N, C-alpha and C positions, 0 to 999 in steps of 0.2 A: 504494500500500500504506500503510495507516495505521500509526501508531507502535505501537499495541497489537499489530497483526499481526506487525510486524517484531520486536518484543520476544518474542512467543510463538515465532516461528521460531528466533530466536537461542537461546532457552532450550532448544528442542527439539534443536537441533544440539549444544548443549553437554551434553545429558543423557547420552549414552553415555560421554563423558569423566568426568563427575561420578560415574556409576555405577561406572566402572572404578576411580577413585580411592578410592571407598568400600570396595572389596574389599581383603583383606589383600595379595594379589599386587600390586594397583595402588598401595597405600601403599608396598610394598617397592620398586617401580619408581621411584616419586616420590622416595623417600629416596635411592636409588642415583643418580638424576640430580642431585639437590642436592649429594650428596657428590662426584660426579664434577666438577661445575662448580667447587666450592670447591677441590678438589685441583688442577684445571687452572689456576685463577687463582693458587693458591699456587705451583705449579711454574714458572709463567712470569712471576714477579715481575720487572719490568724493572730495578728499582734494585739495583745490585751491593752497595751498603751494606746495604740491607734483607735481601738474600739471605745476607749474612754472618751475620746474627743469627738468621734463621728457617730457613736451609738450604732444602731442598725435599723433597717426598714421595719422589722417586726416590732421592735421596741417603740418605734415612732408611731406605728399604727395602733398599738395597744394604748399608748398614752393619749392619742387623739380620740380613741373610742371611750376612754375613761372620762375625758372632758365632755364628750357628747352625753354620756349617761348622767353625769352629775350636774349638767347644765352650765358649767363654767365657760365652755366654748361659746355658747350663744350670748352670754352676758358680755364677754370681751369682744366678740365679733360685732355685736350690735354697737358697742361704743366706737369701734374703729370705723365701721361702715357709716354710722350716723355722721361723724365728723367729716369723713371723706365725701359723702354724698352731698351734704349741705354746702361745704366749701366748693365742691365741684360745680354744683348748680349755680351758686352765686358767681363764681369766676367765669363760667360759660356764658351766662346771660349778659353780664356786664361786658365781657370781651366781645361778644357778637354785636351787641348794641353799639358800643363805642367804635368798633371796626367799621360798621355800616355808616355810622355818623361821620367818621373821618373820610370814608370813601365818597360820601356825598358832599362833604365840606372840606376839600383838600387844603384850603388856606388855613383852616383851623388845625389840621394835621401838621402842616409845616411849622406853625407857631409852637405847638406842643411837642413835636417830635424829639427835640433835645432832652426834655424831661422824661419822656417815655423811654428813650434809649438808655438814659442813665439808670432808671429804675429797672429796666429789663436786664441790664448788664450786672446788676447787683445780685450776688448769690442769695437766693431766698432763704436758705437755711440759716444765714447770719441773722435773720430777723426773728428766728424762733425764740431765743432767750428774751428778746424785747417784748414779744407778744405774751410770753409767760409772765413777765413783770407787770405788764399793763392789764392783761385779761385774766391772769391766774392760770392754774393748772387744769382747769375744766375744759369743756368742749370748745369754748370760744376761741382759745389760742390756737387750737388745731384747725378750726374752721378758717380762721384768718390766714394762716400760713398756706393752707391748700388753696383758698380762694385767690390769693395774690399770685400764686404759681400758675394756676390754671388760667387766670385772667390774661396774663401776658402771652401764653402759648396760643390761646384761642384768638386773641387780638391780632397777633402777627399773621396767623393763618387767614383770618378774615380779611385783613388788609391786602394780603397777597391775592386772594380771590377777587376782591373788588378791583384791583389793578388790572386783572385779566378780563374785565368785562368788555363786551363789544361796544365800543364808543359809538359806532354807527347806529346800533340799536337804541342807545340812550338818546341820541339826537333825533332819530326817527320818532320815538315816543314823545319827545318834547314838542316836535313839530306838529304831531297829531293832537296836541293839547292834553297830554297826560299830566297828571298832577305829580308832585314829588313822591307821594305815597305810592302811586301806581308805578313810577319809575323804579323805586326801591323794590316793590313786590314783583315786578315783571322782568327786571333787568339785573339789578344788583344782587338780590338774594339768590336767584337761580345760578348766577355766575360764581358766587362765593360759597354756595352750599357744599360742593365737594371739598373745598379747602377747609371749610368749617369742620366737617366731619373728620378730616385728617387731623386737624388740630385737637379735636375732642378725643380721638382715639389715642393720640400720643400723650395727651394730658392725663389719661387714666393712670398710666404708669407713674407719672410724676406725682399725681394726687396720692396714690398709695404710698409712694416713697416718703413724701413729706409728712403724711399722717403718721407713718411709722416713726420717722425721725423725731417728730414732735412728742410722740408718746415715749420714746426712749429718753428724751431730755427731761420731761416732767409729766408723770401721769400715774394714776393708780388703777386704771382700767384700760383694756384694749389689747390687741395682738402685740403691738410694740412693747407694752408693759410685760406681757408674758415672755417675750424674747429676752428683754433685759433682766427679768427676775430669774429665769431658768439659766441664762448664761452666767449670771452672778453667782448662782449656787452650783455651777459646773454640772448642770443636768442637761446633757446634750440631747437626750430624747425629747425633752420638753421644748428646747429651743428649736430643734428641727421640725417638730410637729407644728409649732406656731408659724414657722417660715413656710411650711407646706400649705397651711391655710391661706396665707397671703398669696402664694403663687396661684392657687386654684381660683381665688376671687379675682385676681388681676386678669388671668387668662379668660375667665368667664365674662367679665365685663367688656374686655376688648373684643371678644367674639360677638357679643350682643351689638356693640356699636358698629362692627364690620357688617353685620347682617342688615342693620337699619340703613347704613350708608348704601349698601347694594340695592335695597328695595327703593330707596329714594332716587337712586340713579336710574332705575328702570321706569320710573313714572314719567 
């Protein structure tokens, strides 16, 4: 058998596997296998010293299940999600509204842009201790930090969307006697909508991160508080269980926003 024939037969034998991997179900199976191998290696780490620091998947799941049974998970998750959701809503609404306003009033944007750029460049986490001093360790300081972070992300995305609006369409609407409200509703908003959803999707991750950081700095409830508490007591299983909850929530919310964006784009 020649080398070319051997290569052709080998490729023909691998073809069914390649076709299966190319399908969505095949990709799901491949991902599950990779995840299973990684978890198995993690679970059976031979070094006792390393296991002290990284715990194990079984220990993490057991700890998470115990939180579910005693209700402590829901209490802390509610505190984190409440602060995140309220700050996210405030930041999104104000960011979109001000972005559309600046898009319709470019002179106002040119006047205020130096101040906005300066505040945008400021690392928002530097404001967390100030918010704690002014607003206390309750939910208000977390909401303020999340809101200002989300506000600038959504504002910049909205402005980028408004800049890409079809100017000919705006002029045509104005010539036909459209009011400012109609121009915003029929031209500015549709043009900015994909950019707004992109900013909102990106802002979810930052909202979670800043909520977590605010809870790590000063809090007595929340997932960030759990991470800080169990890390401080060298309980790796508890810290990893809290991180797992954050990952699942962040992925879930990002997926929801992606689906909403896809549906809005199809309309």
